[in-house]
DOVEXGU-991490 format. One record per residue (C-alpha): residue in three letters; x, y, z; residue number from 1. Coordinates in Angstrom, 1 decimal. Each point is the difference from the previous one (the first is absolute). Layout:
SITE  code       u       v       w  pos
SITE   ALA       X       Y       Z  NUM
...
//
This chain:
SITE  code       u       v       w  pos
SITE   MET   -73.1   114.6   -10.5    1
SITE   THR     0.7    -0.1    -3.8    2
SITE   GLY     0.3     3.8    -0.2    3
SITE   THR     2.3     0.2     2.9    4
SITE   ALA     2.3    -2.7    -1.4    5
SITE   GLU     0.2     1.7    -3.4    6
SITE   LYS     0.8     3.4     1.6    7
SITE   LYS     2.7    -1.5     2.1    8
SITE   SER     1.6    -1.9    -2.9    9
SITE   ALA     0.4     3.1    -2.1   10
SITE   PRO     3.6     0.7     1.0   11
SITE   LEU     1.0    -3.4    -1.4   12
SITE   ALA    -1.7     0.6    -3.4   13
SITE   ALA     1.7     3.4    -0.3   14
SITE   GLN     3.5    -1.6     0.3   15
SITE   ASP    -0.3    -3.0    -2.3   16
SITE   ASN     3.1     1.0    -1.9   17
SITE   LEU     2.3     0.0     3.0   18
SITE   PRO     2.7    -2.8     0.3   19
SITE   ASP    -1.2    -3.1     1.8   20
SITE   GLU     1.6     0.9     3.4   21
SITE   LYS    -1.4     3.5     0.1   22
SITE   GLN    -3.4    -1.4    -0.9   23
SITE   VAL     0.2    -2.4     2.9   24
SITE   GLU     1.1     2.9     2.3   25
SITE   ALA    -3.0     2.0    -1.2   26
SITE   VAL    -2.4    -2.9     0.7   27
SITE   CYS     1.5    -0.4     3.5   28
SITE   ALA    -0.3     3.7     0.6   29
SITE   VAL    -3.7     0.0    -1.0   30
SITE   ALA    -0.7    -3.1     2.1   31
SITE   SER     1.8     1.3     3.1   32
SITE   ASN    -2.0     3.2     0.0   33
SITE   ARG    -3.3    -1.8    -0.5   34
SITE   SER    -2.4    -0.2     2.9   35
SITE   VAL    -1.8    -3.3     0.6   36
SITE   SER    -3.6     0.2    -1.2   37
SITE   ALA    -2.8    -1.2     2.3   38
SITE   ILE    -1.4    -3.5    -0.6   39
SITE   PRO    -3.4     0.3    -1.7   40
SITE   ALA    -2.9    -1.4     2.1   41
SITE   GLY    -0.6    -3.7    -0.5   42
SITE   LYS     3.4    -0.5    -1.7   43
SITE   THR     3.0    -2.0     1.1   44
SITE   ARG     3.3     1.5    -0.9   45
SITE   VAL     2.7    -2.2    -1.7   46
SITE   ALA     3.6     1.1    -0.6   47
SITE   VAL     1.0    -1.6    -3.3   48
SITE   CYS     3.8    -0.5    -0.4   49
SITE   MET     0.5     1.3    -3.6   50
SITE   SER     3.2    -0.6    -2.0   51
SITE   GLY    -1.3     1.5    -3.2   52
SITE   GLY    -0.5    -3.4    -1.6   53
SITE   VAL    -3.1    -1.5    -1.4   54
SITE   ASP    -0.7    -2.3     2.9   55
SITE   SER     0.0     2.5     2.9   56
SITE   SER    -1.8     2.6    -2.3   57
SITE   THR    -2.8    -2.5    -0.7   58
SITE   THR    -0.1    -0.9     3.7   59
SITE   ALA    -0.8     3.6     0.8   60
SITE   LEU    -2.6     0.1    -2.8   61
SITE   LEU    -1.8    -3.2     1.2   62
SITE   LEU    -0.1     1.1     3.6   63
SITE   ARG    -1.3     3.5    -0.9   64
SITE   ASP    -2.7    -1.6    -2.1   65
SITE   ALA    -0.8    -2.4     2.8   66
SITE   GLY    -0.9     3.0     2.2   67
SITE   TYR     3.1     0.5     2.1   68
SITE   ASP     1.5     3.4     0.7   69
SITE   VAL     3.4    -0.6    -1.8   70
SITE   VAL     3.2     1.9     0.6   71
SITE   GLY     3.1    -0.8    -2.1   72
SITE   VAL     3.3    -0.3     1.8   73
SITE   THR     3.4    -0.3    -1.7   74
SITE   GLY     3.4    -0.4     1.7   75
SITE   TRP     2.9     1.9    -1.5   76
SITE   LEU     2.6    -2.7     0.3   77
SITE   ILE     3.0     0.9    -2.2   78
SITE   LYS     1.4     3.2    -1.4   79
SITE   SER     1.3    -1.5    -3.2   80
SITE   GLY     1.0    -3.3    -1.6   81
SITE   SER    -2.5    -1.8    -2.2   82
SITE   ARG    -2.4     3.0     0.4   83
SITE   CYS    -3.0    -2.3     0.4   84
SITE   CYS    -0.5     1.6     3.4   85
SITE   ASP     0.1     3.5    -1.4   86
SITE   THR    -2.3    -0.6    -3.0   87
SITE   GLY    -2.2    -2.1     2.2   88
SITE   MET    -0.5     2.9     2.4   89
SITE   ILE    -1.2     2.2    -2.9   90
SITE   ASP    -2.2    -2.8    -1.5   91
SITE   ALA    -1.7    -0.6     3.4   92
SITE   ALA    -0.7     3.6     0.4   93
SITE   ARG    -1.6     0.2    -3.4   94
SITE   VAL    -2.2    -3.1     0.6   95
SITE   CYS    -1.2     1.5     3.3   96
SITE   GLU    -0.8     3.2    -1.9   97
SITE   GLN    -2.0    -2.0    -2.5   98
SITE   LEU    -1.9    -1.9     2.7   99
SITE   GLY    -0.7     3.2     2.0  100
SITE   ILE     1.8    -1.2     3.1  101
SITE   ASP     2.7     1.5     2.2  102
SITE   HIS     3.6    -1.1    -0.5  103
SITE   HIS     2.6     0.1     2.7  104
SITE   ALA     3.7    -0.4    -0.6  105
SITE   VAL     2.2    -1.2     2.9  106
SITE   ASP     3.7     0.5     0.0  107
SITE   LEU     1.4    -3.4     1.1  108
SITE   ARG     3.4     0.2    -1.8  109
SITE   GLU     2.1    -0.3     3.2  110
SITE   LEU    -2.1    -3.0     1.3  111
SITE   PHE     0.2    -1.7    -3.4  112
SITE   ARG     3.8     0.6    -0.2  113
SITE   THR     0.8    -1.4     3.4  114
SITE   GLN    -2.5    -2.9     0.2  115
SITE   ILE     0.0    -1.2    -3.6  116
SITE   ILE     2.8     1.4    -2.2  117
SITE   ASP     2.8    -0.3     2.6  118
SITE   GLN    -1.3    -3.5     1.1  119
SITE   PHE     0.1    -1.1    -3.7  120
SITE   HIS     3.8     0.2    -0.4  121
SITE   GLN     0.6    -1.0     3.6  122
SITE   SER    -2.0    -3.2    -0.6  123
SITE   TYR     2.2    -0.8    -3.0  124
SITE   ALA     3.1     0.5     2.0  125
SITE   ARG    -1.3    -2.7     2.4  126
SITE   ALA    -0.6    -2.3    -3.0  127
SITE   GLN    -3.8     0.4     0.2  128
SITE   THR    -2.3     0.8    -2.9  129
SITE   PRO    -2.4     2.6     1.3  130
SITE   LEU    -3.7     0.5    -1.1  131
SITE   PRO    -0.2     3.8     0.5  132
SITE   CYS    -3.6     0.3    -1.3  133
SITE   SER    -1.2    -2.2     2.9  134
SITE   VAL     1.9     2.3     2.4  135
SITE   CYS    -1.6     3.0    -1.6  136
SITE   ASN    -3.5    -1.5     0.5  137
SITE   THR     0.7    -0.4     3.8  138
SITE   VAL     2.0     3.2     0.6  139
SITE   ILE    -1.6     2.5    -2.5  140
SITE   LYS    -3.6    -1.0    -0.9  141
SITE   TRP    -1.1    -1.8     3.2  142
SITE   GLY     2.4     2.1     2.1  143
SITE   ALA     0.5     3.6    -0.8  144
SITE   LEU    -2.9     0.5    -2.4  145
SITE   LEU    -2.5    -2.0     2.1  146
SITE   ASN     0.9     2.2     3.0  147
SITE   TYR    -0.2     3.1    -2.1  148
SITE   GLY    -3.4    -1.0    -1.2  149
SITE   LYS    -1.4    -0.7     3.4  150
SITE   LYS     1.6     2.7     2.1  151
SITE   ILE     0.1     2.9    -2.5  152
SITE   LEU    -2.8    -0.8    -2.4  153
SITE   ASN    -2.4    -1.6     2.5  154
SITE   ALA    -0.4    -3.0    -2.3  155
SITE   SER    -1.5    -3.2     1.2  156
SITE   TYR     1.7    -2.2    -2.6  157
SITE   VAL     3.0    -0.1    -2.2  158
SITE   ALA    -0.2    -1.6    -3.5  159
SITE   THR     2.6    -1.0    -2.6  160
SITE   GLY     0.0    -1.4    -3.5  161
SITE   HIS     1.3    -3.4     1.0  162
SITE   TYR    -1.7    -3.1    -1.4  163
SITE   ALA    -1.0    -1.7     3.2  164
SITE   ARG    -3.2    -0.2     2.1  165
SITE   VAL    -1.2     0.8     3.5  166
SITE   VAL    -2.6    -2.6     0.7  167
SITE   GLN    -2.4     0.3     2.9  168
SITE   THR    -0.5    -3.3     1.8  169
SITE   GLU    -1.8    -1.1     3.2  170
SITE   SER     3.4     0.2     1.8  171
SITE   GLY     0.8     3.5    -1.4  172
SITE   PRO     1.8     1.3    -3.1  173
SITE   ARG     2.4    -2.1    -1.9  174
SITE   LEU     2.6     0.9    -2.6  175
SITE   ALA    -0.8    -2.1    -3.1  176
SITE   ARG     1.5    -0.6    -3.4  177
SITE   ALA    -1.4     2.0    -2.9  178
SITE   LEU    -2.6    -1.7    -2.2  179
SITE   ASP     2.4     0.3    -2.9  180
SITE   PRO     2.9    -2.4     0.8  181
SITE   LYS     2.2     1.6    -2.7  182
SITE   LYS    -0.1     3.3     1.8  183
SITE   ASP    -0.2    -1.1     3.6  184
SITE   GLN     2.2     2.2     2.2  185
SITE   SER    -1.0    -1.2     3.5  186
SITE   TYR     3.5    -1.4     0.5  187
SITE   VAL     1.6     3.4     0.2  188
SITE   LEU    -2.5     1.1     2.6  189
SITE   TRP     1.2    -2.5     2.7  190
SITE   GLY     1.1     2.9     2.3  191
SITE   ILE    -3.5     1.4     0.5  192
SITE   THR    -1.2    -0.3     3.6  193
SITE   MET    -3.5    -1.0     1.0  194
SITE   GLU    -0.6     3.6     1.2  195
SITE   GLN     1.1     1.3    -3.3  196
SITE   LEU    -2.1    -2.6    -1.9  197
SITE   ARG    -3.1     1.2     1.7  198
SITE   SER     0.6     3.5    -1.4  199
SITE   THR     0.8    -1.3    -3.6  200
SITE   LEU    -2.0     0.0    -3.2  201
SITE   LEU     1.3    -1.9    -3.0  202
SITE   PRO    -2.6     0.3    -2.8  203
SITE   LEU     2.1    -1.3    -2.9  204
SITE   GLY     0.1    -3.5     1.4  205
SITE   ASP    -3.4    -0.7    -1.6  206
SITE   TYR     1.2     1.0    -3.5  207
SITE   VAL     2.4    -1.1    -2.7  208
SITE   LYS     2.5     2.5    -1.4  209
SITE   ASP    -1.7     0.3    -3.3  210
SITE   ASP    -3.2     1.1     1.8  211
SITE   ILE     1.9     2.7     1.8  212
SITE   ARG     1.6     1.3    -3.2  213
SITE   ALA    -3.5     0.1    -1.6  214
SITE   ILE    -1.5     1.9     3.0  215
SITE   ALA     2.8     2.5     0.0  216
SITE   ALA    -0.3     0.5    -3.8  217
SITE   GLU    -3.8     0.4     0.1  218
SITE   SER     0.4     2.7     2.6  219
SITE   GLU     2.9     1.6    -1.9  220
SITE   LEU     2.3     0.0     3.0  221
SITE   ALA     3.3     1.7    -0.7  222
SITE   SER     1.8    -3.2     1.1  223
SITE   ALA    -2.1    -2.4    -2.1  224
SITE   ASN     2.8    -0.9    -2.5  225
SITE   ARG     2.9     0.4     2.4  226
SITE   PRO     2.1    -3.2    -0.2  227
SITE   ASP     0.5    -2.2     3.1  228
SITE   SER     3.1     0.7     2.0  229
SITE   GLN     2.5    -2.9    -0.3  230
SITE   ASP     3.2     1.3     1.5  231
SITE   LEU     1.0     1.3     3.4  232
SITE   CYS    -0.9     3.7     0.2  233
SITE   PHE     3.2     1.1     1.5  234
SITE   ILE     2.3    -1.5    -2.6  235
SITE   PRO     0.6     2.3    -2.9  236
SITE   LYS    -1.5    -1.1    -3.3  237
SITE   GLY     2.5    -2.0    -2.1  238
SITE   THR     2.1    -0.9     3.1  239
SITE   THR     0.3    -3.6     1.2  240
SITE   PRO    -0.2    -0.9     3.7  241
SITE   GLN     3.7    -0.9    -0.1  242
SITE   GLN     0.9     3.4    -1.6  243
SITE   TYR    -2.0     1.7     2.6  244
SITE   LEU     1.5    -2.0     2.9  245
SITE   ALA     3.5     1.0    -1.2  246
SITE   ASN    -0.8     3.5     1.2  247
SITE   PHE    -0.2    -1.3     3.6  248
SITE   LEU     2.0    -3.2     0.2  249
SITE   SER     3.7    -0.4    -0.7  250
SITE   GLU     1.4    -2.9    -2.0  251
SITE   ALA     0.9    -3.0     2.2  252
SITE   PRO     1.5    -2.7    -2.3  253
SITE   GLY    -0.1    -3.6     1.0  254
SITE   PRO    -0.3    -3.5    -1.4  255
SITE   ILE    -2.9    -1.8    -1.7  256
SITE   ILE     0.0    -3.6     1.3  257
SITE   HIS    -1.9    -3.0    -1.2  258
SITE   ALA    -2.5    -0.9     2.6  259
SITE   ILE     0.4    -3.8    -0.5  260
SITE   THR     3.6    -0.5    -0.9  261
SITE   GLY     1.7     2.9     1.7  262
SITE   GLN     1.8     0.9    -3.2  263
SITE   MET     0.9     3.6    -0.5  264
SITE   LEU    -1.9     1.2    -3.1  265
SITE   GLY     1.1     3.6    -0.3  266
SITE   GLU    -0.1     3.3     1.8  267
SITE   HIS    -2.6     2.7     0.6  268
SITE   LYS     0.0     3.7     1.0  269
SITE   GLY    -2.4    -0.2     3.0  270
SITE   THR    -2.6    -2.3     1.4  271
SITE   HIS    -2.5     2.9    -0.3  272
SITE   ASN    -0.1    -0.5    -3.8  273
SITE   PHE    -1.6    -3.4     0.4  274
SITE   THR    -3.3    -1.5     1.4  275
SITE   ILE    -1.0    -3.6     0.8  276
SITE   GLY    -1.3    -1.8    -3.1  277
SITE   GLN     1.8     2.3    -2.5  278
SITE   ARG     1.1    -1.8    -3.2  279
SITE   LYS     1.2     2.7    -2.3  280
SITE   GLY     2.8     2.5     0.5  281
SITE   LEU     2.2    -2.3     2.1  282
SITE   GLY     3.0     0.8    -2.1  283
SITE   ILE     1.4    -3.5    -0.1  284
SITE   ALA     0.3    -2.7    -2.7  285
SITE   SER    -1.5    -3.4     0.8  286
SITE   ASN    -1.2    -3.1    -1.9  287
SITE   GLU    -3.0    -0.2     2.4  288
SITE   ILE    -2.8     2.5     0.7  289
SITE   LEU     0.9     1.6     3.4  290
SITE   TYR    -2.1     2.1     2.4  291
SITE   VAL     1.0     2.0     3.0  292
SITE   THR    -0.8    -2.3     2.9  293
SITE   SER     1.2     2.1     3.0  294
SITE   LEU     2.1     3.1     0.9  295
SITE   ASP     2.5     0.6     2.8  296
SITE   PRO     0.6     3.8     0.2  297
SITE   ASP     2.4    -0.4     2.9  298
SITE   MET     2.3    -2.4    -1.8  299
SITE   ARG    -0.9     1.7    -3.4  300
SITE   VAL    -0.9    -3.3    -1.5  301
SITE   VAL    -2.7    -0.7    -2.7  302
SITE   TYR    -1.0    -3.6    -0.2  303
SITE   ALA    -1.4    -1.3    -3.3  304
SITE   GLY    -1.4    -3.4    -0.9  305
SITE   PRO    -2.6    -2.0    -1.9  306
SITE   LYS    -3.7     0.5     0.4  307
SITE   GLU    -0.4    -2.8     2.5  308
SITE   ALA     2.5     1.9     2.3  309
SITE   LEU    -2.6     2.8     0.3  310
SITE   MET    -2.6    -2.2     1.7  311
SITE   ARG    -0.8     0.5     3.7  312
SITE   CYS    -2.6    -1.6     2.2  313
SITE   GLU    -0.2     2.7     2.7  314
SITE   LEU     0.6     3.6     0.9  315
SITE   THR    -0.2     2.4     2.9  316
SITE   ALA    -1.5     3.5    -0.1  317
SITE   SER     0.2     3.0     2.2  318
SITE   ALA    -2.2     3.0     1.0  319
SITE   ALA    -3.1    -2.2    -0.3  320
SITE   ASN    -3.3     1.7    -0.4  321
SITE   TRP    -3.3    -1.8     0.5  322
SITE   ILE    -3.2     1.3    -1.6  323
SITE   MET    -2.1    -1.7     2.6  324
SITE   ASP    -1.6     1.0     3.2  325
SITE   GLU     2.4    -2.3     1.9  326
SITE   ALA     3.4    -1.0    -1.1  327
SITE   PRO     0.4    -3.8    -0.2  328
SITE   THR     2.2    -1.7     2.5  329
SITE   GLU    -0.3    -3.7    -1.1  330
SITE   PRO     1.1    -1.6    -3.3  331
SITE   PHE    -2.5    -0.1    -2.8  332
SITE   GLN    -0.3    -0.9    -3.7  333
SITE   ALA    -0.4     2.8    -2.6  334
SITE   PHE     1.1     1.0    -3.4  335
SITE   ALA     3.3     2.0    -0.1  336
SITE   LYS     1.2     2.3    -2.8  337
SITE   ILE     3.7     1.0    -0.3  338
SITE   ARG    -0.1     2.5    -2.9  339
SITE   TYR    -2.5     2.1    -1.9  340
SITE   ASN    -0.1    -2.1    -3.1  341
SITE   SER     0.1    -3.4     1.6  342
SITE   ALA    -3.0    -2.2     1.0  343
SITE   ALA    -0.8    -0.5     3.7  344
SITE   THR     0.7    -3.6     1.0  345
SITE   LYS    -1.0    -2.0     3.0  346
SITE   ALA     2.2     0.1     3.1  347
SITE   GLU     0.2    -0.4     3.8  348
SITE   ILE     0.2     3.4     1.7  349
SITE   TYR     1.8     0.2     3.4  350
SITE   PRO    -0.5     3.3     1.9  351
SITE   MET     3.1     0.8     2.0  352
SITE   PRO     1.0     2.6     2.7  353
SITE   ASP     1.2     3.4    -0.9  354
SITE   GLN    -2.3     0.4    -3.1  355
SITE   LYS     1.7    -2.9    -1.8  356
SITE   ILE    -1.6    -2.6    -2.2  357
SITE   ARG     1.3    -3.4    -1.1  358
SITE   VAL    -1.5    -1.5    -3.2  359
SITE   VAL     0.5    -3.6    -1.1  360
SITE   PHE    -1.3    -0.7    -3.5  361
SITE   GLU    -1.6    -3.3    -1.1  362
SITE   GLU     2.1     0.3    -3.2  363
SITE   PRO     3.4     1.6    -0.5  364
SITE   GLN    -0.1     3.6    -1.3  365
SITE   PRO     2.4     1.6    -2.4  366
SITE   ALA     2.0     3.2     0.7  367
SITE   ILE    -1.3     0.9     3.5  368
SITE   THR     1.5     3.5     0.2  369
SITE   PRO     1.0     2.0     3.1  370
SITE   GLY    -1.6     3.4     0.1  371
SITE   GLN    -3.1    -1.0    -1.9  372
SITE   VAL    -3.5    -0.4     1.5  373
SITE   LEU    -1.6    -3.1     1.5  374
SITE   GLY    -3.8     0.1    -0.5  375
SITE   ILE    -2.2    -2.5     1.9  376
SITE   TYR    -3.4    -0.8    -1.3  377
SITE   ASP    -2.7    -2.2     1.6  378
SITE   LEU    -0.7    -3.5    -1.3  379
SITE   SER    -2.5     1.3    -2.5  380
SITE   ASN     2.8     2.1    -1.4  381
SITE   THR    -2.4     3.0     0.1  382
SITE   TYR     0.8     2.0     3.2  383
SITE   LEU     3.4     1.5     0.8  384
SITE   LEU     0.7    -0.9     3.6  385
SITE   GLY     3.3     1.9     0.3  386
SITE   GLY     3.7    -0.2    -0.9  387
SITE   GLY     3.5     1.2     0.7  388
SITE   TRP     3.4     0.7    -1.6  389
SITE   ILE     1.8    -3.1    -1.1  390
SITE   ASP     3.3    -0.5     1.9  391
//
């Protein structure tokens, strides 16, 4: 298999000096013409979603060394912008060449544009603060790439570099937090279905990030020293989200009103420039510290107030997904999480018709933000039970 992979990767190595976009096209051309190799006897094939970063690269390494028949799969998501997609495509191909495994590139630019990029600015127009990386997990990794891995590559599993765990219990697989609480990414995987979970491997959940860096460096992977991606991949480097949104959304001026007194504090150029809980960049002078407490895009009003005005005891969420064999129908207690960097807190969960969820917290929560993800964990705060999009 090693010799075959090296031979097929030769066109990439011969064109290293091409511009990024042409390199990506070369990688896609090589992948699209590649036949799917037979699964070796006694092996289980895994399609590893590879971004070119150290986490997904080390995932492929660990699974290969564990005896799986590993195939790397990369989605071509954007044509330009921050270029992390373009350079990631090349890095993923190089890592696969190092590991002696096949690499497949899948052109998903149109799907990514309609389901993620377009939805991003449309959400801001509705005064919602989207979480596109969570959508990408559902639509791209556990959507298009999982289907490609199963139907085209004949893979039994898909794997990613997320820090979370699939734990086998007496009642079946459960999606659990990573052992490293600082890197846990289970929250953004709320959209995985039980069927998809049964076909998922998440080997990094048992490691801390320093271990992964060390393993990659020891194996001299091409991505070992690649920095972690921090920004949204489709926003050009050096561009703020507000500057990016200006390409799609027109200015819609309106008043900034004090949430408690009703006093007009100033004017803004569009509610899409603000998010709940925002403190800086309000463009108003005040003797008290003010936060954005709510947005009304129809009336073009931004409400601002003191921190206590941010507190809410309940929320509703839509498009609920339950990572359980049977969706709950009765109220139950659990831990609920309302943003990636917040702690999960105890709440009463009320399943509702039409894939809705109502959550009532034991203690008021700050800056519950429409468009963000609700994550629901069991009472041990270990297993992710499901979630939805906060209304």
